[in-house]
N, C-alpha and C positions, 0 to 999 in steps of 0.2 A: 593113211596116217602121216603125222609130221615125222620127220627124220629123227627118230629117237627122242621126240618131245623138244626139239631144238627150235621149234617156231616155224620151219619151212618144210615142205615136202619136195623142194626143188633142189636136188644135189648140186647143181651148178651155182645156185644162189648162195648155198651154205659154203661151198668152196671159195667163192669170191669173198664172202664175209670173213672166212679164216685167213685168206691171203691179205685182206685189208687189216685185220688185227695184228698179223705178223709185221706188216710194215709200219703200222701205228705204233707198235711196241718198240720199234727201233728208235722212236723219239729223236729223230733228226729232221732238219728242214727239208732234206732231200727226200726222205721216205714218206713224209706226210702226203704230198700229192699223189704218190702211188697208192697209198691207203685209200685216199678219197675216191680214185677211180674205181677200185675194188668194191668199196662200200656202195658206190652209186650203181655199180654193175648188179650187186646183190639186190638193191632196191628195184632196179629196173626189171630183173628176172622175176622177183616176187614182192610186189608192192605191199604185201601184208606181212612181211618178215620184219617183226619188231626190232629184232636185234641189229638188223642192218641199219635201221633208222637211227638207233643209238650210236653205231659207227659213224654215221654221217655227223651227228651231232658232236661227237668226240673229235672228229677231224676239224670242225669249225672251231671248237674251243682252242685246241693246240695250234691250228693255223693263226689265230689271234696272238697267242702266247709268243709264237715265233715271228710275229710281225708279217705274216703273209697276207693277212686279211684285217682291215680296220676293226676296232672293237664293236662298234655299234652293229655293223653288218654282220660280223661273225656271231654275235650273241643272239641276234634276231634269228639267223639261220639255224643256229644250234637249238634254240628254244622251239622253233618250228619243227625240227626233225625229232626232238625228244618228245613233244606234245603228239606227234603223230605215232610214235611208238607206244605211247601210253593209251592213245585211242585204240590201238590194235589190242594191246595187252596191259591192262592196269595193274598186273601183278608182277610186272617185270622189274626186279630190284636194280638191274644195271640202268634202266631208264631213270629211276629216283636218284640213283648215285649221280649220273651225268646231270640231272637237274640241280642237285645239291652242288655240284661243281660250277655250274653257270652262276648260281646265286652267290657262291663263295667268291667267284672272281668278280662279282658286281658288288662286293662288300655287304651281301645279305647274310652275315655271319649267323644270326640266329635261324634264319629260314634254313640254310644249308644244314646247321647242326640239328635241326628237326628231321630232315629229309634222310640224312645218312643212316640213323638207326632203322628207319623204315626199309631202306634199301638192304641193309644187313639182314633184317628179318626174312625178306623175300628171296634174297640171293646170297646166303651166308658164305659161300665159297668163292665170291667175287674179290679178288685181291685188291683191285684198284679202290674200291669203296673204302677200304681200311686205310689206304694211304691218304685219301683225300679228307677223310674224317679226322685223321691224326693231324693233318695240317691245321684244321680249324681249331681242334682242341689245343694244340701247342700254341697256335697263334692268340688264343684267348687265355693263355697262362696255365691251362690244364695239361701239364708236362707229362705227369705220369700216366694219365688216362691216354694221352696222344701216343706214347711210347708203347703202351699195351696195344693199341690198334695196329701200329706199325709192326709190332711183333707178329701179330696174327697175318698181316700181309705176307710177311717173310716166311711164315709157316706154309701159307698157301702156294707161294710161288718162290721156293727156295733159290732158284736159279736166276731171279730178276736182278740184274745189274741195277736197274732204276731203283728197285726197293731197297737194296744194300746201300746205294748213294743216299737215298732219303734218311735211312736209319743213322747212317754216319753224320750226316748234315743236321738231323734233329738232335742227336746226342751232342754234337759239337755246340749247338745253340743252347742247349740245356745245361752246358758246362759239365757233361759227363765225360 
């Protein structure tokens, strides 16, 4: 059986994935390449580990945001990885969340606004989806709805410095 229904029965692949998430969550230009190495290791140890493919996609999105990889290439690679994750498991909310972020960063606001609720339905305890959904809502003038999403992200991950920063930033822009 899969490791507690985590999508892999390969302990080293799962460990590499967790290390990847740890480094990815640091959100620094230095930590991202380390995250990428760990996500790639997880994928090579278990090519059918869907979450590891989502990690690869998340790396490419943020590598573009930090200017490590040009936009066209990063989004092509991110979409390829997230599509592979969805081929493996089309009920993986994290994959729909990442696809939403890709569309959002390519100015596909409506498409991303439609993907996030599906991601939330499938993975209601994934804090990142609430952060990303919030950004789309706030960006389209739905401030209260956006702040509610951020509050949920904060509930799910109360120690996240990134979430606290986003809450402050969003409230500042909402003149609160």
